[in-house]
N, C-alpha and C positions, 0 to 999 in steps of 0.2 A: 504494500500500500504506500502511496506517496502523497505529499502535500506540495502544492506548487505556489511559488511567489513570483510575481512578475516584476522585473527590474528593468526599466527602460523597455527595450524591445526584446529582452531575453527572459526566458522562463527558467527559474531555478527550481529543481525538483529536490525536495527534502524527503529523505527516507523515513517513513513512519512504520514502526513494527510493534507488535504486541506479543509478548511471551506468555503463552497460556499456562505454563507451569508456575511461573512466579507472579502472573497477573500484572506485569509491568509494561508500560509503554516506553518506547525510545524514539527520539527524533534525532536523525543524523548521528546516531551512535551515543546520544546522551539520554540516560534514563530521565523520564519526564512524568510529572503528574499533570494530567490534562484537567481542564476546567472542572471544578466542583465548588461553587460558591459557598455551599454549606460547610464543606471541609475547610476551605480557606478562612471562613468567618471564625470557626472554632480555633484554628491555628493562630489567627490574629488575636483573639481573646486570650489564648494561653500565653502568647508572647507579652501582651500587656500585663497579665497577671504575674509574669516572671520578671518584670522590669526591676523591681527592688532586689531580687535575688541575683540575676545574671544579665541585666540589660537585654531582656527578651526581644524588645522591638528592634534594637540595634542588631541583634543576631539575625532576625528575620530580614531586615534591610540588607545586611552584608551578604547573607546567604543568597538572596535573589540577585544582588549585584554581581557576585562572582559567577553565578550560573549564567546570567544573561551575557556577561562578558565572554565567558568561554564559548557558549553556543554561537553568539553573534560573530565573534572572532573567527571561529571555524568556518561558518557559512561564508563570510566575506573573503577569507583567505582561499578557501577551496574554489570559489567562483570568481576570483580575481576582481572583487568589488572594491574599488578605491575611491570613487566619487562620493562626496559627502551626501548629496541628495539621494543617491542609490542606497547608501548605508542607512539613511533615515527611513527610506521606504521599506527596507528589509526589517528594520527594528519595529516599525509600526505594524507590519504584517505579522511578524513573529508574536508580538503582544496580542494582536487581535485574532488572527485566523489560525495560528499554530497552537499557542498556549491558551487561547480563548479567555484572556483576562479582562477583556473589555475592548475599548477603542481609545487610542491616544492620537494626538496630532502635535507634532513639533511646530510651534508658532514662531519662536525666535531661537536662533542658535548663533552665539558669538564665541569668541575665543575663551572668554572667562565666565560666561553665563548662558542660561537657556530658560525658555518658558515653554511648558508642555501643557496642553489642554487634555484633560481626561474627559472624553465625551461620553463614555460609558465605563462603569467599573463593576465587575461581577462581585467583588468583595464588598463594595458599598451596598450593592443590591441585596446580597445575602445578609449583611448586617441589619439592614432596614427591615427585611422580612422576619428575621429572627428576633431582633431586639428593638426595633423602631429607630427613629432618627436620634442623632445626638450632635453636640457641638464639636467634639474632638474628632479629627480625621482618623481614618482607619487604613489609609492607602500605603502601608509600609512596604508591601510587596511591589506595588506600583512604583514607589520611590526607588526601591532597590533595582528594579528593572531599568528604570531611566538612568540611574547612576552608572550601571554597567554599560548600557547602550551608548551613553555620552562618551564614556572612555574609549569605546571602539570607534565611534564616529570621529573623535578628535585625535586618534592614534596616541593615546596616553594610557598608562597602566590603570587597572581597576583600583578604586580607592581615590581617584583624582577629583571626584565630584561629590558634593553634598547637596541634599535636596530638602525642601520644605513644602508641605502641601498648604497653600494659603486659602484655597476654597475647596470644599468637598461636597460630593453628592450626598453623602450620608447625613449632612446637616441641612439638606434641602436645596442646595445650589443646583442650578441646571447642569453645570459641568464642574469638574474639579480643575484646579490650576496648581501645577507643580512648578516651582521655581528652583533652578539649579545654579550652582556657582562652583568655580574651581577652588579646591582647598589650598 
């Protein structure tokens, strides 16, 4: 089974496999958990509960950052994708169509900062269905993905960017806004 991403006039085919013995999905050789907003909502709550003990939300952010960085780097390297716009396109498609986390759009990208709109977030949606709206953002996984993607897009190591969610769907906003800056 494969999943395709269009980059310019080219189609990139990502291998998607499922191991029936272990019940695990892989995308281009990386084990992946495909979208489940209920699972991710519970993982997010567990990370928040563990903040005092082990900085749980930072662990969630950095884990997703490193995963997004590795997967996006591999896709770009194997397909000789060097153009910034093409890397952005692959990142948006990976977030939306491959991992089914929602829908993002890179609005501004500079050398030291970026603004990303979160047009749809399955984590925010799951949180709202399970526990209703709240004022505090829950997009730690989204932030981690964006940090990893920005590192690949800008040809810098993972850990080079920091993010903050200034608007969030879980609080009732029509879209989330994630601002990023170079550390």
